[in-house]
C-alpha positions as CSV (number, residue, x, y, z in Angstrom):
1,M,-52.8,-101.4,-113.5
2,G,-54.7,-104.6,-114.7
3,L,-56.9,-106.9,-112.8
4,F,-54.2,-109.4,-112.2
5,H,-51.2,-107.1,-111.9
6,L,-50.0,-107.5,-108.3
7,G,-49.1,-104.4,-106.3
8,E,-47.1,-106.7,-103.9
9,P,-45.0,-109.8,-104.5
10,A,-47.0,-113.0,-104.3
11,W,-44.8,-114.3,-101.5
12,A,-45.6,-111.2,-99.5
13,L,-49.4,-111.8,-99.8
14,I,-48.9,-115.4,-98.8
15,V,-46.7,-114.5,-95.8
16,R,-49.1,-111.8,-94.6
17,S,-52.3,-113.8,-94.9
18,A,-50.6,-116.8,-93.2
19,A,-49.5,-114.6,-90.3
20,I,-53.0,-113.1,-89.9
21,Y,-54.6,-116.6,-90.1
22,L,-52.2,-117.9,-87.4
23,V,-52.7,-114.9,-85.1
24,L,-56.5,-115.1,-85.4
25,L,-56.4,-118.9,-84.8
26,V,-54.3,-118.5,-81.6
27,G,-56.2,-115.4,-80.5
28,L,-59.6,-117.0,-80.8
29,R,-58.4,-120.1,-79.0
30,V,-56.9,-118.1,-76.1
31,F,-59.8,-115.6,-75.7
32,G,-62.4,-118.3,-75.3
33,K,-65.6,-119.8,-76.4
34,R,-67.7,-116.7,-76.8
35,E,-65.9,-115.5,-79.9
36,V,-66.8,-118.4,-82.1
37,G,-70.1,-119.7,-80.7
38,Q,-73.4,-118.1,-81.5
39,F,-72.7,-114.4,-81.8
40,T,-74.3,-111.7,-79.8
41,L,-74.5,-108.2,-81.2
42,F,-71.2,-107.1,-79.6
43,D,-69.5,-110.3,-80.9
44,L,-70.7,-109.5,-84.4
45,V,-69.4,-106.0,-84.2
46,F,-66.1,-107.4,-82.9
47,V,-65.7,-109.8,-85.9
48,L,-66.6,-107.0,-88.4
49,L,-64.0,-104.7,-86.9
50,V,-61.3,-107.4,-86.9
51,A,-62.1,-108.3,-90.5
52,N,-61.7,-104.6,-91.5
53,A,-58.6,-104.2,-89.5
54,V,-56.8,-107.2,-90.9
55,Q,-57.7,-106.8,-94.5
56,P,-55.1,-104.1,-95.2
57,A,-52.6,-106.1,-93.2
58,M,-53.0,-109.0,-95.6
59,T,-53.2,-107.0,-98.9
60,G,-50.6,-104.3,-98.3
61,K,-50.6,-102.1,-101.4
62,D,-52.1,-104.8,-103.6
63,L,-55.7,-104.1,-104.8
64,S,-55.7,-106.6,-107.7
65,L,-58.1,-109.5,-108.3
66,G,-55.1,-111.7,-108.6
67,G,-53.9,-110.7,-105.2
68,G,-57.3,-111.5,-103.7
69,F,-57.1,-115.0,-105.4
70,I,-53.7,-115.6,-103.9
71,I,-54.9,-114.6,-100.4
72,I,-58.1,-116.8,-100.7
73,A,-56.0,-119.8,-101.9
74,T,-53.6,-119.3,-99.0
75,L,-56.3,-119.1,-96.4
76,L,-58.1,-122.1,-97.8
77,T,-54.8,-124.1,-98.0
78,L,-54.0,-123.2,-94.4
79,N,-57.4,-124.1,-93.1
80,Y,-57.4,-127.4,-95.0
81,T,-53.9,-128.2,-93.6
82,V,-54.7,-127.3,-90.1
83,A,-57.9,-129.4,-90.3
84,R,-55.9,-132.4,-91.6
85,L,-53.1,-132.0,-89.1
86,R,-55.6,-131.8,-86.2
87,I,-57.0,-135.3,-87.2
88,R,-53.5,-136.8,-87.7
89,F,-51.8,-135.4,-84.6
90,P,-53.8,-135.5,-81.3
91,V,-51.5,-133.0,-79.7
92,I,-52.7,-130.4,-82.3
93,E,-56.2,-131.4,-81.7
94,R,-55.8,-130.8,-78.0
95,A,-54.1,-127.5,-78.5
96,L,-56.9,-126.2,-80.9
97,E,-60.1,-127.7,-79.4
98,S,-61.5,-127.2,-76.0
99,K,-62.8,-130.0,-73.8
100,S,-66.3,-130.5,-72.7
101,V,-67.0,-129.1,-69.2
102,I,-69.8,-130.1,-66.8
103,V,-71.5,-126.9,-65.7
104,A,-74.4,-128.4,-63.7
105,R,-74.9,-131.6,-61.8
106,D,-77.8,-133.0,-59.9
107,G,-80.0,-130.0,-60.6
108,K,-77.4,-127.4,-59.4
109,W,-75.2,-125.0,-61.4
110,I,-71.5,-125.3,-60.8
111,D,-70.9,-121.5,-60.4
112,E,-67.2,-121.5,-60.7
113,K,-67.3,-123.4,-64.0
114,L,-69.9,-121.1,-65.4
115,K,-67.8,-118.1,-64.4
116,R,-64.6,-119.6,-65.8
117,E,-66.3,-120.4,-69.1
118,G,-67.9,-116.8,-69.1
119,I,-71.5,-118.0,-69.3
120,S,-74.1,-115.9,-67.6
121,A,-77.0,-117.4,-65.7
122,E,-79.4,-115.9,-68.3
123,E,-77.5,-117.6,-71.2
124,A,-77.5,-121.0,-69.5
125,E,-81.2,-120.8,-68.5
126,A,-82.1,-119.8,-72.1
127,A,-80.2,-122.8,-73.4
128,L,-82.0,-125.1,-70.9
129,R,-85.4,-123.7,-72.1
130,E,-84.4,-124.6,-75.7
131,H,-83.9,-128.1,-74.5
132,G,-87.5,-128.1,-73.0
133,V,-86.2,-127.8,-69.5
134,S,-87.6,-124.9,-67.4
135,S,-85.0,-125.0,-64.6
136,V,-81.6,-126.5,-63.8
137,S,-83.3,-128.3,-60.9
138,E,-84.9,-130.6,-63.6
139,T,-81.5,-131.8,-64.8
140,K,-79.1,-134.6,-63.9
141,L,-76.3,-133.1,-65.9
142,V,-75.6,-130.1,-68.1
143,V,-72.4,-130.1,-70.2
144,L,-70.8,-127.3,-72.2
145,E,-69.6,-129.2,-75.2
146,A,-66.4,-128.4,-77.2
147,D,-68.5,-127.0,-80.0
148,G,-70.1,-124.4,-77.6
149,S,-73.5,-126.0,-77.3
150,L,-75.0,-127.2,-74.1
151,S,-76.0,-130.9,-73.7
152,V,-78.7,-131.5,-71.2
153,V,-79.5,-134.8,-69.4
154,P,-82.9,-134.2,-67.8
155,K,-84.0,-136.1,-64.7
156,D,-87.3,-136.9,-66.4
157,P,-86.5,-139.0,-69.6
158,A,-89.8,-137.8,-71.2
159,V,-88.3,-134.3,-71.4
160,A,-85.6,-135.5,-73.7
161,H,-88.1,-136.5,-76.3
162,R,-89.9,-133.2,-76.5
163,R,-86.9,-130.9,-76.7
164,R,-86.5,-128.6,-79.7
165,R,-84.1,-129.5,-82.5
166,N,-82.5,-126.2,-82.9
167,V,-80.4,-125.7,-79.8
168,R,-78.2,-122.6,-79.8
169,F,-74.6,-122.4,-79.1
170,V,-73.6,-120.8,-75.8
171,K,-69.8,-120.6,-76.2
172,R,-67.1,-122.1,-78.2
173,A,-63.3,-122.4,-78.0
């Protein structure tokens, strides 16, 4: 068996990898922001296990270099296509992207929103500190952005100028 001799028909590799791509895209969107924001240790373990689980589902019996190239080309094409469709059709954008959510207002956490978004008090407080804010009581507004980061509007405008540049992601959908 040569490097480019396929163990599965090319169409089967394309269909398998497209199916896995779509299932993961929907699954990560449904299961929330934690899976694609900054990873904790258990998030990293989850991603590694999923990657190992789906690899045989995509390749089937094929172990060739050519099959790998076909799968990579399929995934890149799908990703490019979804990105372009998302820009062209707002309904797709709304289906794939989450909306920003206000999680604190006037110095107080909105507990039901934190709970719904799956953010612990410790995570939220850590993100505030990375903005140079020591407590939620020092904020006018805290927003969980669509990309999973927290935006902080401090009560004291001077705090905004001394915040750190690297603000971690809390969640992402």
